C-alpha positions as CSV (number, residue, x, y, z in Angstrom):
1,X,0.0,0.0,0.0
2,X,1.5,3.4,-1.1
3,X,1.8,6.0,1.6
4,X,0.0,9.3,1.0
5,X,2.3,12.2,0.0
6,X,2.6,14.9,2.6
7,X,0.7,18.1,2.0
8,X,3.7,20.2,2.8
9,X,7.3,19.2,2.1
10,X,10.1,21.6,2.9
11,X,13.6,20.8,1.6
12,X,16.9,22.6,2.6
13,X,15.2,25.8,3.4
14,X,17.5,28.7,4.3
15,X,16.7,32.4,5.2
16,X,19.4,35.0,5.7
17,X,19.2,38.7,6.2
18,X,21.9,41.3,5.3
19,X,23.2,43.3,8.3
20,X,25.4,46.3,8.6
21,X,28.4,45.7,10.7
22,X,31.7,47.5,11.1
23,X,33.0,50.4,9.0
24,X,32.5,51.3,5.3
25,X,35.2,48.9,4.1
26,X,33.8,45.9,5.9
27,X,32.3,43.2,3.7
28,X,28.6,42.4,3.7
29,X,27.5,40.2,6.6
30,X,24.4,38.0,6.9
31,X,22.3,36.9,9.8
32,X,21.6,33.2,9.3
33,X,18.0,33.0,10.6
34,X,17.2,29.6,9.1
35,X,19.9,27.3,8.0
36,X,19.2,24.3,5.7
37,X,16.2,22.8,7.4
38,X,13.8,20.1,6.0
39,X,10.5,18.8,7.3
40,X,7.1,17.6,6.1
41,X,3.5,17.8,7.3
42,X,1.0,15.1,6.5
43,X,-2.5,16.1,5.4
44,X,-4.9,16.6,8.4
45,X,-2.1,16.5,11.0
46,X,-0.1,19.1,13.0
47,X,3.6,19.6,13.1
48,X,5.0,21.9,15.8
49,X,8.2,23.8,15.4
50,X,9.5,24.7,18.8
51,X,12.4,26.6,20.3
52,X,13.3,29.6,22.3
53,X,13.2,33.2,21.0
54,X,15.6,33.7,18.1
55,X,15.7,30.0,17.1
56,X,14.3,30.8,13.7
57,X,11.0,29.0,14.0
58,X,8.8,32.0,13.1
59,X,11.1,33.0,10.2
60,X,10.9,29.5,8.8
61,X,7.1,29.7,8.9
62,X,7.1,33.1,7.2
63,X,9.4,31.8,4.5
64,X,7.0,28.8,3.9
65,X,4.2,31.3,3.4
66,X,6.4,33.6,1.3
67,X,6.0,36.5,3.8
68,X,9.8,36.7,3.8
69,X,12.1,35.7,1.0
70,X,13.9,32.3,1.2
71,X,17.6,32.4,0.4
72,X,17.4,28.8,-0.9
73,X,15.3,25.7,-0.6
74,X,12.1,24.2,-1.9
75,X,8.6,24.3,-0.5
76,X,6.3,21.7,-2.0
77,X,2.6,22.4,-1.2
78,X,0.2,19.7,-2.6
79,X,2.6,18.9,-5.4
80,X,3.5,22.5,-6.4
81,X,6.7,24.4,-5.7
82,X,5.3,27.3,-3.8
83,X,8.5,29.3,-4.0
84,X,8.6,29.2,-7.8
85,X,5.0,30.5,-8.3
86,X,4.5,34.0,-9.6
87,X,1.6,36.3,-10.7
88,X,-1.9,34.9,-10.9
89,X,-0.6,31.4,-9.9
90,X,0.9,32.7,-6.7
91,X,-2.3,34.7,-5.9
92,X,-4.4,31.6,-6.2
93,X,-2.0,29.5,-4.3
94,X,-1.9,32.0,-1.4
95,X,-5.5,31.2,-0.7
96,X,-4.4,27.6,0.3
97,X,-1.9,28.9,2.9
98,X,-3.2,31.2,5.7
99,X,-1.7,32.6,8.9
100,X,-3.0,33.0,12.4
101,X,-0.8,35.6,14.0
102,X,0.6,35.8,17.5
103,X,-0.9,39.1,18.7
104,X,-4.7,39.3,18.3
105,X,-4.4,43.0,19.3
106,X,-2.0,44.0,16.5
107,X,-3.1,41.7,13.7
108,X,-6.6,43.1,13.2
109,X,-7.3,46.4,11.5
110,X,-8.8,48.7,14.2
111,X,-10.8,50.7,11.6
112,X,-12.7,47.7,10.2
113,X,-15.7,46.0,11.7
114,X,-15.3,42.3,12.4
115,X,-17.3,41.1,9.4
116,X,-15.1,43.3,7.1
117,X,-11.9,41.8,8.6
118,X,-13.2,38.2,7.9
119,X,-14.4,39.2,4.4
120,X,-11.1,40.8,3.3
121,X,-9.5,37.5,2.0
122,X,-12.8,36.7,0.1
123,X,-12.7,40.1,-1.5
124,X,-9.0,39.8,-2.5
125,X,-9.9,36.5,-4.4
126,X,-13.2,37.9,-5.8
127,X,-14.8,34.8,-4.2
128,X,-18.4,34.7,-5.5
129,X,-21.3,37.2,-5.2
130,X,-21.9,39.3,-2.1
131,X,-24.7,37.1,-0.9
132,X,-22.5,34.0,-0.9
133,X,-19.7,35.9,0.9
134,X,-22.1,37.0,3.6
135,X,-23.3,33.4,4.0
136,X,-19.6,32.3,4.3
137,X,-19.0,35.0,7.0
138,X,-22.1,33.9,9.0
139,X,-20.9,30.3,8.8
140,X,-17.4,31.2,10.0
141,X,-18.6,33.3,12.9
142,X,-20.7,30.3,14.1
143,X,-17.7,28.0,13.6
144,X,-15.4,30.0,15.8
145,X,-18.0,30.6,18.5
146,X,-19.0,34.2,17.8
147,X,-22.5,35.6,17.7
148,X,-24.0,37.1,14.5
149,X,-24.6,40.5,16.0
150,X,-20.9,40.7,16.9
151,X,-20.1,41.1,13.2
152,X,-20.8,44.8,13.4
153,X,-18.4,45.5,16.2
154,X,-14.9,46.9,16.0
155,X,-11.8,45.0,17.3
156,X,-11.5,47.2,20.5
157,X,-15.0,45.9,21.5
158,X,-13.7,42.3,21.8
159,X,-11.7,40.5,24.4
160,X,-8.3,39.0,23.5
161,X,-9.7,35.6,23.0
162,X,-12.6,36.9,20.9
163,X,-10.1,38.8,18.7
164,X,-8.1,35.6,18.1
165,X,-11.4,33.9,17.1
166,X,-11.8,36.7,14.5
167,X,-8.3,36.0,13.3
168,X,-9.0,32.3,13.1
169,X,-12.3,33.0,11.1
170,X,-10.3,35.2,8.7
171,X,-7.7,32.4,8.2
172,X,-10.5,29.9,7.4
173,X,-12.3,32.2,4.9
174,X,-10.5,31.0,1.8
175,X,-10.8,27.3,2.7
176,X,-7.1,26.8,3.1
177,X,-5.2,23.5,3.0
178,X,-2.5,24.7,5.4
179,X,-2.9,27.0,8.3
180,X,0.3,28.4,10.0
181,X,-0.3,29.1,13.6
182,X,2.4,31.5,14.9
183,X,2.3,31.4,18.7
184,X,-1.5,31.7,18.5
185,X,-2.2,31.6,22.3
186,X,1.0,33.1,23.8
187,X,-0.6,36.6,24.2
188,X,-3.7,35.2,26.0
189,X,-4.6,34.3,29.6
190,X,-4.1,30.7,30.5
191,X,-7.8,30.0,30.8
192,X,-8.4,31.5,27.3
193,X,-5.5,29.6,25.9
194,X,-7.2,26.3,26.6
195,X,-10.4,27.5,24.9
196,X,-8.5,28.6,21.7
197,X,-6.5,25.4,21.6
198,X,-9.7,23.3,21.9
199,X,-11.3,25.4,19.2
200,X,-8.3,24.8,16.8
201,X,-8.5,21.1,17.4
202,X,-12.3,21.0,16.8
203,X,-11.9,23.0,13.5
204,X,-9.1,20.7,12.4
205,X,-11.4,17.7,12.9
206,X,-14.5,19.4,11.3
207,X,-12.7,20.9,8.2
208,X,-9.8,18.5,7.8
209,X,-7.2,21.2,8.4
210,X,-3.4,20.8,8.4
211,X,-1.5,23.0,10.9
212,X,2.1,24.2,11.1
213,X,2.2,25.2,14.7
214,X,4.9,27.6,16.0
215,X,5.5,27.7,19.7
216,X,8.1,28.1,22.5
217,X,5.8,26.3,24.9
218,X,6.2,22.6,25.0
219,X,3.2,22.3,27.4
220,X,0.9,23.7,24.7
221,X,2.6,21.6,22.0
222,X,2.0,18.4,23.9
223,X,-1.8,18.7,23.6
224,X,-1.9,20.0,20.0
225,X,0.6,18.2,17.7
226,X,1.2,14.9,16.0
227,X,4.9,15.5,15.5
228,X,7.5,18.1,16.6
229,X,10.7,19.7,15.2
230,X,13.0,21.3,17.8
231,X,15.0,24.3,16.4
232,X,18.1,25.9,17.9
233,X,19.9,28.8,16.2
234,X,18.4,28.2,12.8
235,X,18.9,24.4,12.8
236,X,16.5,21.5,13.5
237,X,18.3,19.5,16.2
238,X,15.6,16.9,16.9
239,X,12.5,15.7,15.1
240,X,10.0,13.0,16.2
241,X,6.4,12.1,16.7
242,X,4.9,13.6,19.9
243,X,5.0,10.4,22.0
244,X,8.6,9.6,21.1
245,X,9.9,13.1,21.8
246,X,8.2,13.5,25.2
247,X,8.9,10.0,26.4
248,X,12.5,9.8,25.1
249,X,14.1,13.2,24.3
250,X,17.5,12.5,22.9
251,X,19.2,15.9,22.1
252,X,20.6,17.7,25.2
253,X,18.8,20.9,24.2
254,X,15.5,19.1,24.0
255,X,16.1,17.4,27.3
256,X,16.7,20.8,28.9
257,X,13.5,22.3,27.4
258,X,11.4,19.4,28.5
259,X,12.8,19.5,32.0
260,X,11.2,22.9,32.4
261,X,7.7,21.8,31.4
262,X,5.4,21.6,34.5
263,X,3.7,18.3,35.1
264,X,0.6,17.3,37.2
265,X,2.1,13.8,37.5
266,X,3.9,13.7,40.9
267,X,6.1,10.8,39.9
268,X,7.1,12.5,36.7
269,X,8.0,15.7,38.6
270,X,10.1,13.8,41.0
271,X,11.9,11.8,38.3
272,X,12.6,14.9,36.2
273,X,15.7,16.8,37.2
274,X,15.7,20.5,36.0
275,X,18.4,21.0,33.5
276,X,19.7,24.6,33.3
277,X,21.3,25.8,30.1
278,X,24.4,28.0,30.9
279,X,25.8,30.8,28.8
280,X,24.5,32.6,25.7
281,X,23.8,31.3,22.1
282,X,26.5,31.9,19.6
283,X,26.5,34.9,17.2
284,X,24.0,34.2,14.4
285,X,26.0,36.4,12.0
286,X,29.1,34.3,12.6
287,X,27.9,30.9,13.6
288,X,30.4,28.3,14.7
289,X,31.6,25.5,12.4
290,X,30.5,22.8,14.8
291,X,27.3,22.1,16.7
292,X,25.6,25.4,17.6
293,X,24.7,24.1,21.0
294,X,28.2,22.9,21.8
295,X,29.2,26.0,23.9
296,X,26.2,25.5,26.2
297,X,25.9,21.7,26.1
298,X,26.7,19.9,29.4
299,X,28.0,16.7,27.6
300,X,29.8,18.3,24.6
301,X,33.1,16.8,23.4
302,X,35.9,18.3,21.3
303,X,34.5,17.0,18.1
304,X,31.2,18.8,18.7
305,X,33.0,22.1,18.1
306,X,34.8,20.9,15.0
307,X,32.1,19.7,12.7
308,X,28.3,20.2,12.4
309,X,26.3,17.1,13.2
310,X,23.8,15.9,10.6
311,X,20.1,15.3,11.4
312,X,20.1,11.5,11.3
313,X,17.6,8.8,12.3
314,X,18.0,7.0,15.6
315,X,14.9,4.9,15.0
316,X,11.9,4.8,12.7
317,X,10.2,7.8,14.3
318,X,13.1,9.9,15.5
319,X,15.9,12.1,14.0
320,X,18.6,13.8,16.1
321,X,21.5,16.1,15.2
322,X,24.1,15.0,17.8
323,X,27.6,13.5,17.4
324,X,27.1,11.6,20.7
325,X,24.2,9.5,19.3
326,X,25.9,8.6,16.0
327,X,29.3,7.1,16.9
């Protein structure tokens, strides 16, 4: 039996930004935000990209959606190279990839009523007559748990959780195949976070959605995702399905991240020793030639600073970039 092709397949994606550094005679420097990463997302599933601030996870998602330019790589979306599309082909393809942004306060136009915000993507695609568009807006408001009369309100008249529901409705408007969720609950209260996460899961089930979920919070990721890619300084250092990663983290960086996740399980709390990460990350403009975590890693060896470890399989469901696991 042939396995189904992934909806999204990213190969060797890199993003770099020019930076000014030094005097007028200094050569051009680049910040290596995303450095040669590859991953895939199966249709109807959720892949989380996790890591601390500055790891490159959001930049990678923006590059997938072509909201920032990729330096190199390939993004295959449903069999089409998304980075090669131009003009009308790109405009049509953009409808299949939508973004839910981190800040529900900043991502909505304060001058537009809620219904106009949700309608914007439909207008940009000239999607059917006005009556059909209004029916679609009504359907979306119901789907995200907002009342019909709230369509006439402005963003400032909503709570943070309600504003994020408007953002979700807007993302769903064009019936996308892939939704990129960029820290969609990090700006919300804890109680509201649970409501929004439950809503995203329900919508995924109801509409067959595929999510690329960006987060720094492994506690959130644990309840949302089928598989996880852990990023550090522009590189994926570990990649696995959810169960494998949480039960058997193999990269020292992942182990440190997971040791900080609170647990209601007393035995797990007692068995988990908090791992502190000393020092600072290396300079992203001048990254080291070896493992980028080596200067902070508690088990690093000399070879870790000499060559960069490849992301290699340790078993059927697990890939890790660490010299100590591939002897």
